[in-house]
C-alpha positions as CSV (number, residue, x, y, z in Angstrom):
1,M,0.0,0.5,0.4
2,Q,3.0,2.2,0.8
3,D,4.1,2.3,-2.9
4,G,1.0,2.8,-4.3
5,R,-0.9,-0.4,-5.3
6,V,-4.2,-1.7,-3.5
7,P,-3.4,-4.6,-0.9
8,R,-4.5,-8.1,-1.9
9,I,-8.1,-8.9,0.1
10,K,-6.7,-12.9,0.7
11,N,-10.3,-14.0,2.4
12,R,-13.8,-12.3,0.7
13,A,-15.8,-14.8,2.4
14,P,-17.9,-12.5,4.9
15,A,-17.8,-12.5,8.6
16,A,-18.9,-14.8,11.1
17,V,-20.7,-11.9,13.0
18,Q,-21.2,-8.2,11.3
19,V,-20.2,-5.2,12.8
20,T,-22.4,-2.3,12.3
21,A,-21.8,1.2,12.1
22,E,-22.7,2.2,16.1
23,Q,-21.1,-0.5,17.2
24,L,-17.3,0.9,15.9
25,L,-18.3,4.3,17.3
26,R,-19.5,3.0,20.3
27,D,-16.2,1.0,20.8
28,A,-13.7,4.0,19.7
29,Q,-15.7,6.1,22.9
30,E,-14.9,3.8,25.0
31,R,-11.7,3.1,24.1
32,Q,-10.7,7.3,24.5
33,E,-8.7,8.3,27.4
34,S,-11.1,10.9,28.9
35,Q,-10.6,14.1,27.9
36,F,-7.1,16.4,29.4
37,R,-7.8,18.8,31.9
38,S,-5.7,21.1,32.7
39,P,-4.3,21.9,36.4
40,G,-5.6,24.4,38.1
41,Q,-3.6,27.3,38.4
42,R,-2.1,28.0,41.8
43,I,-1.5,31.8,42.7
44,Q,0.7,32.8,45.3
45,D,0.2,36.6,45.5
46,F,-2.4,39.6,44.9
47,E,-0.4,40.7,41.9
48,E,-1.2,37.5,39.8
49,L,-4.1,37.2,41.1
50,H,-5.1,41.0,39.5
51,E,-2.5,39.6,36.4
52,Y,-5.2,36.7,35.9
53,R,-8.0,38.8,36.5
54,G,-7.1,40.7,33.7
55,R,-6.4,38.1,31.5
56,K,-9.6,36.6,32.3
57,R,-11.7,40.0,31.5
58,E,-9.5,40.2,28.6
59,E,-10.5,37.2,27.2
60,F,-14.4,37.5,28.3
61,E,-14.7,41.3,26.5
62,K,-12.8,39.5,23.6
63,R,-15.2,36.7,23.1
64,I,-18.0,38.8,23.8
65,R,-16.9,41.6,21.2
66,Q,-16.4,38.5,18.6
67,T,-20.1,37.3,19.4
68,R,-22.0,40.1,20.9
69,G,-25.2,38.5,20.7
70,N,-24.6,35.1,22.4
71,I,-25.7,35.4,25.8
72,K,-24.3,32.6,26.7
73,E,-20.9,34.1,26.5
74,W,-22.7,36.9,28.5
75,L,-23.7,35.1,31.1
76,Q,-20.2,33.1,31.7
77,Y,-18.9,36.8,31.9
78,G,-21.5,38.1,34.7
79,N,-20.8,34.8,36.5
80,W,-17.7,34.8,36.3
81,E,-17.5,38.5,38.0
82,A,-20.0,37.0,41.1
83,S,-17.8,34.2,41.7
84,Q,-14.6,36.6,42.3
85,N,-17.3,38.8,44.5
86,E,-16.5,41.2,41.8
87,F,-20.5,42.3,42.1
88,L,-20.1,45.9,40.9
89,R,-18.1,44.3,37.7
90,A,-20.6,42.0,37.3
91,R,-23.6,44.2,37.4
92,S,-22.2,46.0,34.6
93,V,-21.4,43.5,32.8
94,F,-25.3,42.0,32.9
95,E,-26.7,45.8,32.9
96,R,-24.3,45.8,29.5
97,A,-25.5,42.4,28.1
98,L,-29.3,43.7,29.1
99,D,-28.8,46.1,26.6
100,V,-28.1,43.8,24.2
101,D,-31.0,41.6,24.8
102,P,-33.4,42.9,27.3
103,R,-36.0,40.1,26.6
104,N,-34.0,37.5,27.5
105,V,-35.8,35.4,30.8
106,K,-32.5,33.2,31.0
107,L,-30.4,36.9,31.6
108,W,-33.0,38.3,33.8
109,L,-33.2,35.3,35.8
110,S,-29.2,34.6,36.1
111,Y,-29.0,38.6,37.0
112,T,-31.3,38.3,39.5
113,D,-29.8,35.5,41.0
114,M,-26.4,37.0,41.1
115,E,-28.2,39.6,43.7
116,L,-30.1,37.3,45.9
117,K,-27.0,35.6,46.4
118,S,-24.6,38.7,47.4
119,R,-27.9,39.6,49.7
120,N,-28.8,42.2,48.1
121,V,-32.7,41.3,48.1
122,Q,-33.5,44.7,47.5
123,H,-31.5,45.4,44.0
124,A,-33.3,41.5,42.6
125,R,-36.3,43.1,43.6
126,N,-36.3,46.2,41.6
127,L,-34.7,44.1,38.5
128,F,-38.1,41.8,39.0
129,D,-40.3,44.8,38.5
130,R,-37.5,45.6,35.0
131,A,-38.4,42.9,33.8
132,V,-41.8,42.2,34.7
133,T,-41.9,45.9,32.3
134,F,-39.5,44.0,29.5
135,S,-41.6,41.6,28.9
136,P,-45.2,41.0,30.6
137,V,-47.0,38.0,30.0
């Protein structure tokens, strides 16, 4: 086969056990190794934390610029900011996302959920009021 010739088939009889394409795919998937996960980054001091957050923000902003209408990206960004206890930044991200798609229910729910987790009940109530005015049912 390496020299350009077609290989000769020696046994042309049908196999005793026929294998389907689904079975081949299932076997290949079972043999495949689990996905490689990079180790979590260990942050040693405040300066490294600041650099890490800056890098992540740049990545999120780049993805949002590329796919402005993709609410999933906005949600990931806002939730990441909230996970970093940067609630002012998270609010800013969610508000910018609401400018893009003010009728997205998932966005409103995620935003109010973030406010409730940060124990800002009054702001969550205000968000529910705003959500109802944007998309009354």
